N, C-alpha and C positions, 0 to 999 in steps of 0.2 A: 504494500500500500504506500501511499505518498500523501503529502499535502503541499500544495503550491497556491499562492495567492498573489494576484496582481491588482494594483490600485491605480486608477487613472484620475488624477487630480488636475485642477486648473494649472498648478505650478509644475506638473511633471508626472513621473511614474515611480512607483515603488513595486518591486517584485521580490518575493521571498519563497524559498523552497527548502524542504528537508532533503535528506540524502539517503534514507533507508530503503532497502529492498528486501523482500521476504520471499522465500520459497518454502515456508513452513516455520514452525516456532523454533526449530533448531538450525535453521539456515538463514542467517541474517547477513546482509552485505551493505557496504557503503559505496554509493556511486553518485557523482554529481548529476543533478537534474536541471541545473541552470547553465545555459551557454550564452556567452555575450560576445558581440563583435563591435569593434569601433573603427571608424575612420574619422578621427577628430576633426570637427568643423564641417563634416559631410554627412555622416550618419552614425547612429548608435542603436544597436538592436540587441534584444535579449529574448531567449526562448526557454521556457520551462516545460518539462515533459512528465507525463504519467502514463502508465500502462505497460505493455510488453517492453522489457528493458532492451532486448536485442534489436527490436524494430526501432525503438527510440534512438538507439545509438547508430543504427544504419542510416536513419533519416538525417541525424546531425552530421554524420561523416559525409554524406552526400552533399549537404548544404555547405559544409566547410570546404569541400573540394569544388566549389563554384558551379554547383548544379544549375542548369539552365532550363527553365520552363519551355517546353517545345511549342506551346501555344503563343506565349507572349514574347519569348526570346529573352526574358529577364532572368537575372540571378539576384542573390541577396545584395551584391555590390553595385548592381546596375538598375534595380527597380526604382522608378521615380517617385513612388508614394508607398505609404504603409499598406494600403490596400493591395498594391501590386506585390509587395513583399509577402503578405498573407497568401496571395495566389500562388507565388513560387513555392512557399512551404507546403501548401496544400497539394501542389503537383508532385513534390518530393514524396509526400506520404503515399499518394496513389501509385507512384512509380515503384516504391518498395513493396506495396501490397501486390501489384501486378507481378513483380518478380518473385517474391517469396511467400506471399500470403497463403496460397493453396498448399504449399509444402508444410508451412507451420500448422495450418489447420488440420492437415493430414496426420500430424503427430499428436493431435488432440489438444493443442495449445491455442490460446486466443491471441491473435496478432494485433489486436486493436490498441491504439494509443490516442491520447489527446494532448494538446499543447496550449500553452499561453504564449503569445507573441506580443512584445511591446517594444516601442522605440520611436525614433523620430528621424526624418530625413530633411536635409536643408531645404527651406522654402515651403515645407509641409508641416501640418500640425502633428503633435505626438499622438499616439493611439495605442490601444490595447485590444487584442483579439483572442478568442478561444477557437481553436481548430479541432475538428472532429476527424475520425478515421477516414471518412469519405473525402476529406480535403476541404469540406465546406467550413464556414466559420461565422461567428457572431462578433459584434463589436461592443465594447463597453460604452455606456451612455451616461448622461447626467442623471438619469433615473436609476441606473445600475452602474455605479462607478467602480465596482470591484468584480473580479472574476476569480473563480476557484477551481482547482483540480483535486481529485482524489478524495480523501477523507475530510469532507467539507463541513459536516454538521456541527462539530464541536467549536470550530473557530468562527462560525458565521454570526452568532449573536452579537459579539462585540463590534464586528464590522457594520452590522445593520444599525447599531446605536450610535456609532461614532463617525463613520466615513461619509463625507459629503464632497462634492467636487471642489468646494472652497477650503477643505481641510489642508493645512500646510504640510509640507513634505516630512518635517520632523515628527509632527503628531501622527501622520499616516504611517511612517516607519515604526513608531512606537506601538501603534495599534496593530500593525501586522505581526509584530513580535508577540504581543499579548494573545492574538488570535492563534499563533503557532504554539505558544505555551499551553493554551487550553486544549489543543489537539494532542500535544505531547503527553499531557497528563492523563488523557482519556483513551489513548490508543497506542499500544506498544509497537504497532507496525509503522509508526512515524517516529523518526529519530534524528538526533544530531549527527554530524554538524549541519548547520544551516548555511545557505548561500543567499546573500542579499545584494541587490543593486538598486541604486537610486539615480534617476535621470532628471535633471532640471530642465524645464522647458527651454528650448532654443539654445542650450549649451552644446548639444551634439557630442557629448562625451559623458561618461558616467561619473557623477560626483562621488558615489560610494560604490565600491566593489569589495564586499566583506565576506569572509568565511567565519562563522561563529561556532566555536567549539564549546564543550561543556565547562571549560574554565574561563569563559568570557565574563568579565566582571559586570558589565552593564546588563547583559541578558539575565544573569543570575539575580541581579538586583531587581529587575523588572518582575521576575518570577516570584520573588519573595514579597515584594510590595503588593503585587496584584492579589496574591493569596491572602495576605493579611488584610488588605483593604476590603475584599469580599467578606471575610469573616466579620469585620467590624460593621460593615453596612448591614449584614444579616442580623447582627445582634441589636441593631437600632429599629428593626421592623417590629411593630407591636404584635404580641401573641394573639391568636384568635380566641374569642370568648366562647369556648366550647365546653367549659367546665371539666377539663381533663386534669 
């Protein structure tokens, strides 16, 4: 399992993923699920993955090796808009499915993956997309300024309460980390280290590229403060008058 969250704010993007993979309770691995590309001043792109690990890695390798969409003729480095980048990534997913999907399914495995794609290209607005295994995608909007992959239910309540398009990047990154902590505490199949990127609008390079391990002082402080804060708020709620 995995948990990835992307936030699209007026000021830019925040993207956070865990790095745990599971093939059973006694087979746990650590693999990065966040991939980032930069051409400073021209474009900055990040992709987070969930689903079949081998297919995810094949798609990422294809994209890193300048895969070109046969329909548009674009690659990650030449696509003129984030919409076109999403189309290139979708085409790469379909290519891998065409090449390997039947063989994977023949072995009784599920080849499906899903991705979060975020970034900005010079002269274009920043954007965030969720891509499905068919290569189709949806876009984050002002009504839904965050998108999630994987084990989404534990981390969603804090996002629903806090994240708005006008939320600043610092508050958004903090909220994403709290969302991740809620997931880590409730699901053993999501685990450290975490990978975080922050992209400021129009800077066209990542302001933050951070790998967060279990000894990260700030993340541990957030975890402790959030737990203690919840306990204190709970204690202030009046008890029901049920005569128990």
